[in-house]
Structures are given as structure tokens and as C-alpha cells.
N, C-alpha and C positions, 0 to 999 in steps of 0.2 A: 502494499498500499506507499502511495507515495505519501511523504511528511511536509504538514505545512506548518510556517510558526506563523501565529501573527501578531499586531504591537498594537500599542492605543497609548495616547501620553497620559499621566496622570497630575489632572490639575494641580495638585498640593507640591507636587516637585519637578523639578527638571528631567527627572529620568527617564528612559522609557519600560513599559510593565507590560508582561505579557497579557493581551486580552483575552478573556475567557471565550465572551460571546463569539457566536460563526457565523454573525452577521459581518462582522467587516472582510476587506476584501485581505484573503490571506497567500502568503508567497513561499510556493517550493524552497527546499533549504538545495541550495546551488555552494558549489566555492566559485569566487570570482579571480576573474585572470585578470582584470589590473591590480589587486591584491597582491597577485602571485607574483606578478612580473615584478612590485616595486621593494616583494619583500627580498628574492630573488637578487637584484641590483645593491640592495644596502646590504644584503651577506656578503656581495662579492665588494663590496669598496670597504670592508673590512679589512686594511692591511696585516694588523695580528694573526691571524687566522690561520691555520693551518691548509693549504687546499688540497685537493686528492682530486686527481680525477682518473675514472675506469671507459675509455673506447671500445668496445665489442666491433663484431662483424659488420653492424647497419654500420658503420662510421665510415668502411671502404664500400658498402655498397653504392652510398651515395656519390661517391663519384664514379661508379660507372663498374666496381669490378664485383665479379662473382659472389653472391651466396655461399655459404660451406653446403650445401648442398646443387647447389650451379656447380661449385670446382668439381664434386664429386661426379655428377654427370658428363664435364667439362674431360675430363680425368679420365672416364672411359672411352671416348669419343680419339681421344690428341695419344693416350700413351701405342707404344707400337703395338702390332697383331698378337707376336709372341707374349707379350703381357696382360692383354687387354682380358682375359679367362679368370687367368690366377688373380689381377685383382680382383675380377667381380666377383669368385669367390671367398677373398677373406673380406671384403667389403660385406658380404651378405650378414646381413645383421646386426653390423658396426656402424661409426661413424669413421670417418677418413683421418684423426687425431687415433685413434683406437686399431683402426690399420696399418699403423705407420709402424704404433710400438709391437703392435704382433710379428710383425715381418722381421725388428730390430730385434725380437727377443730372439725368433728364429734365427736369426744369424749369429746371435750370442751362443744358444745351444748348440747348434751344431761348429761349431769353430775348432774343435778338438780333434772333428770325425767330417772329414773330407764328402765321405760314402753315403751318410746316411741322412733320411729324407723327413721334411717334418709337411704333412699335406702337399705333398709332390714339391717341397723345394727343398734345396741343399744348398749351405750356407752360400755359396756361389749365386746360385739364381737369386739368394735373396739380398745379396749387397746388389746385384744387378735390378732388381726390381724394386730397391728403395731409392737408389739411382735416377733408374728411371721415371719416379714419380717428383722426385726435388724439382728434377727439370721441367717437369711438364707443367710442376706447380707455381714454379718460377716464370714460364711463359704465359702462363695465365692470371699470373699479376700483375704484368708489364703496366707501367706507368703511363705508355703511350698516348694510349688512347682513354684514358682517364681525366674526369673534371676536377682539379683540384681545387677550385674555388673554393670549398667549403672550410676545405683544413687552409689553406690559405687566411682563411679571416679565423680560422681556430689559432693560427699562428699569431698572426698578429697581434690577438690577446695576450697570448704567452709573450709575444717580446715586449707589451709594454706593462705587463701585469706586475705592481711594486709590492709586492709580499715580501715581510719579512725574513719569514722562511722560503724556498723554493718550492715551487709550485712542482708538483708530481704528478706525472701524465703514469698510468699506466695503459697494457694495450695486448689485446690478445693478439692483435693483428699480424702478422709474418710480413706483410709489404714492404713500401720503403716509402707509403704517403706520406709520414708526420718528416721523418728526413731527410725529403725534397724541401718540401713545404717550407720547414725548419730551416732549410738552407736558403732559399729562397725569399725569403723574410728577418736572414742574417739573425735567426736565436741560436744566442749561446744556451747546452744543455748537455749535460753529461749521461751517456748510458750507462756506465760503468766500465768500460774499454778507453786505456788508455794506448796509443797509438793513429798513427795514418794508415800506413800499405796493410798492416796483418796488425792489429789491434788487440792485446789482450784482455782478458778480464781481470780487472783488480779488486776482491772482493773484500778486500780491508777496506776500503773506501767507501763503500756503497753508505754506513754510517758511522761515517769517521769525527765528519762535525758535529751529528749530535751526540757522540760518546766522549768524544774531549771539546770541552768549551773553547780552549785553547787551540784547538789545530786550526790549519788556512781555511777556510773555506770555499769549496770549488761555487767558481760562479754559475749562474745560469738554470732555467729550467731540470727537472729531472725525469730523463725520456727509458721507462722500464718495461720491456716488453717479454710477458709470462709464456709464451711460448716458441720463443725463439724468433729467426727474421731469415729469410732469404739471404741475408747477406753473412750468416753467421757460417762459419766451417767448422767441421771436426777436423782437426788436426792432431793426430794422437789421439793422448788420452784428457787434451784438452780443445777449447773454442777461441776462435778469433774471427773479430771481425773484418770484413774486405771492405774496402770501400764503394765498392761495386755487387751485383747475387754474384753468387757460387757459380763458376765455368762448369761447363759441361766435365762430366765427368768425378764431379763430386759431391758428398750428399750435406747439405744443406742442414743447420741444426734447429729445423722449425716440431713443434709438437713434440715435446720430452716422453724418453720412451722409460719404462719401466724397468729396464738393463741401466740404461743412464743414470737414473738417479741414486743405485745404489754403489755406484764408481765412488764416488765425490762427493760431499756437501757443499763444494767450492765451483761447483761449475754455476753457470750463470741462471737455471731454469731454476733452483731449490733458494739459492740468494736472495734473487728476486721474489720470489713468494714470501723468503721469509720477509723481507722488506715489504711487499704491500699487507701482511699483518701487521707489521711495525705503522707503518702509515694509516693504516684504516682505526687503530690503539693510539695514536697521538689523542691528547688531550684536545679539544675545541675546534675540532678540524672538521670541515666542511665536506665532503664526498658529492662529487658528482658522477653520476653516472650513465653512459648513452651509449648504443645501437647491444647493448648486451642483454642476449636473451634468455642469461639466468638458466643452462643449460649445463655448466661444470658445476657440478657438486661440491669439489675443495672452497671452489671462489666462492658460493655461496656461502657457503658454513663460515666463511674468512670474514662477509660483509655482515650476515645478520649477526655472528656473535657480537663484532664488534657494534655494531647499532644497540645492540641488550646492553652493553657495558659502558659503553660510555655514551653516557645521558648529555652530557655536555654538547657532544657533536651531532650535528645533522648529514643526517643523507637523505638524498633527493636520486629517486630513478626513475631518470624518462624513458617512458616504453613507447616501441613506435605503436604497437597493435593495442592488444587485450594486456590486462594485466595477466600476470602467473597467477595461481591458485596458491601456491606456496610462499610467494611473494603477500602475497591480498593478507595472507592472514598471519604475518608474520607484523606486518604493517598497520593492521587495524588495533595489534597489543603495541606497539611502539611509536609513540608521540612524533620521537627526535626519526623518525625516517615515513619519507614522503615518496606517496610513487603517481608517479604526472601520466597519464595515456591521453589520447587525443578527444575522447568522449566523458572521462572521467576520472576522478585523483582520489586519493585516501593522504589525508592532510590531516595531521593533529587524531589521528584513528579512525576521523569520521571518512566514510567512502559515500560521496557524494556527485553526481553529475559537476560538470562545467555550466553556469548561468551564462546566456549569451550574453553579451557585452553590450551596454546600449550607446559606447562611444566608440564608433570608428578606428578600429585598429591595422597596422597591415596585415599585408598575406603573411609573413612573415611569424604572424601571431596567432592569428585567428584566421581561419577560411574554410569556405562550406563546413562552416557551425564546427570545426574542429581545431581543436588548440595545437600550434601548428612545433612550439616547441622539443615534441615530441619525436622529433626527426631530425637528426644533425647536422643536418644542411641550417637547419631556423635559428638549432642555438647554436652553433659555431657564428650566425652573424648577430645573434645578440648579442654573447660574449663580448666578441671584438668592439662594441659598442657600450659596452659594461664597466670600462676600465672606470670611469666616473660616474657616481649616481647620476641614473633618469627621471626624469620629476611624471613620473604615472603616477595618476590620479584613481584612485578607486573611487566608482560610481556608487554609493550608496542605494540607487531604486536595481541595480543589476540581481537583488538576492543578498540572503544573509551569508556571508565572506566567512570561514570556518579558521582560512588560512592566516599563519600567525603574523 
């Protein structure tokens, strides 16, 4: 049943009291778009806050790169014919990440027995299939046909952001959209690697400036790639970052496999995931999430656990479509966890639709009766304009806003 709330003026006071009579006009409870945008702008203008951003596949899709399902289908058609059926059999019932992890596990299990096979694969064939998949992925996420406008706007915001602590950008994407646009906008950033031609990973620098107040602070933003990158190359027992995508015949360090997790805790994957956990649990953090589908159970646990523990932090999740059930159930019980979708939002533990704005808003905010900041393109341009406060004015006739 649709909830309504009515008001009447008490002649003996200046306050507003609920009206019990049903004869007066009633307004549906809604969230206010103007109020939410004003609140977000104010939060972004606070220099003392620790700012953490998570970008998922939806951010890259906005530039024209394929979704995970689209990438899997593209690999089926672009892999050499001798690998197609083998790849399809490994992909059956799994996603691309778990498929690569399984192939690499087979490679390591059979490394000492050149004649043994698992599911028609020996160690040599597993190595060839891994290399062929990585080569096809590098081709599929080539930037030559992408539209970088949204990422350029995001880079412009990062370049102008003037916070006391570095802005931390985490991403599950392994393409080079962020690196490319950061370079174009001359954004200074640190990604854990030191060097130019074959940069090596330095785990000791990830938290150095936070653990030791006397340490020299590294300049710029932080870019942490949770699932690796197409310019990360396996080099014996370590990973190096190249200035370009890995060449043919080499395996890109994307999608961390279980076997590699067991080799060393100093490799980028575990160190960066631990940095993600620490960042989420930093006091007074403002966490923004865009383009992430909440399909990674481990990352989900880190985010939701931090939202429960860090009551002074704020977590704002932008969902491109509907709100996932597992996320909704948590947001209804956590006032500091806000979940924003095009048609509705959960703010302050209240799940309500957006009220139609009574004032004209740009298409990047409201279009076709849908809130537009839920897609990365609109959010990136909003952030690019939000270095300084924007004088949004809430319209009191648009409904009862529960946004803080």
C-alpha cells in the first residue's frame, strides 16, 4: 500500500504537525533528487574526509568496452579454432574469472608430470590456452574504439581534488582506461609499482605514509587494480607492470588465480585487497561505488562489513538498474549505507521512489523519469563539476525528502 503523510499548521506554534484528518491533500513519501545532489556535493567539498571510490565493469562499459558476458561470447568467436571447444567446456557453469583460475590450477598441478591430463588438458596445453585467452582479452579491451569522455571527466575531477589524504580509486577492471585518461589530464597517481619499462611492485610502500607519520608522503591519487591489468606481466615469481599491454606469447596478470594466492602474500592481488579492506575501515570515509554489480562475494563482504563497523563513514552505492536483494537487506538496517538506483533509493534505512523534481534539472541528473547519476557517465561529469559546492536548492513541493 502506498504510504502518505499529511501536514497541517498548528496556529499556536510555528512548527508543522501531522494532520490526522484525511480530508486534506496527501503527498506520497519520496526521496528528493535535489536534496540528494546537494548533500553529495557538500560531502565532496569536505577536504578532511578520506575518499574511496570503487569502479566496476559498468564504468568501462560506458566507454564502449564489452560486459563480462559480452567478453565471454567474444572470446568464443575470436579464440583460435583449436581452443574454442576446450574453452567452452571450461567456461560451462563458470564465469571467465573462475575459468582462468581453473586453467591455471591445472597448469600448476601438472607442472611436474608432462604426460598427465586433466579434462583433456596437459600442462603445456593449459599454458597455451591461458596465453590465447589473455591475448584475446587484450584485443577485446583495446582502447582505439572507445569513448573516453566519461573517464576524462573523472580524471579531471581526480586531478583537481584537493583532499588532505590521497583519493583512493579501486577498480575490478583490467583495461587501461583510467591510466590513459589520467595521463591525458596529467594526473599524478601511484599504483604500487615503481619504474618505467618493467616496473616492480613495492608492497612496503602501499601503507608507508599511513603507518609512519614521519615518512615522505607519495604525491597524487592512488590507483589500485583489484583484478590485475592487461599491462601486468607474470615474470617468474613476481609481477611487473609494463608501459603497454603484454606482448603476444606472454600471460597477462589478470583475474588472480588460487594457485598464485598461495605462492606469496606480497604479490599485488592480496596486498591490494588488504589495502581495500584498510581503506574501507578508515574512519570518516566517504565511499562511492559505480558500475559494480556486487557479484564478487569477497568484495561484497569487505564493503558490507565496513559499513556495519564504521558508523561515522558513509557508503553510497550507485546501481545502474535495480537494487540487488542482498544489498537492499543490508541497506535497510544500516543508515550510513545508501543505495541509489534510477527509480528508487534506500537512504537512511528508508526504501522509497524518487519524487519527480518540480524544477528543471539537466539531463545528466534527471531524464525520462529516471535518476541519471546511477550510470558512470553522468556521475563522472557530476563529480567533475563538484570540486567546489554547487548551489542546489531543494524544492519543498516535490515531496518529503528523507535524504540527510
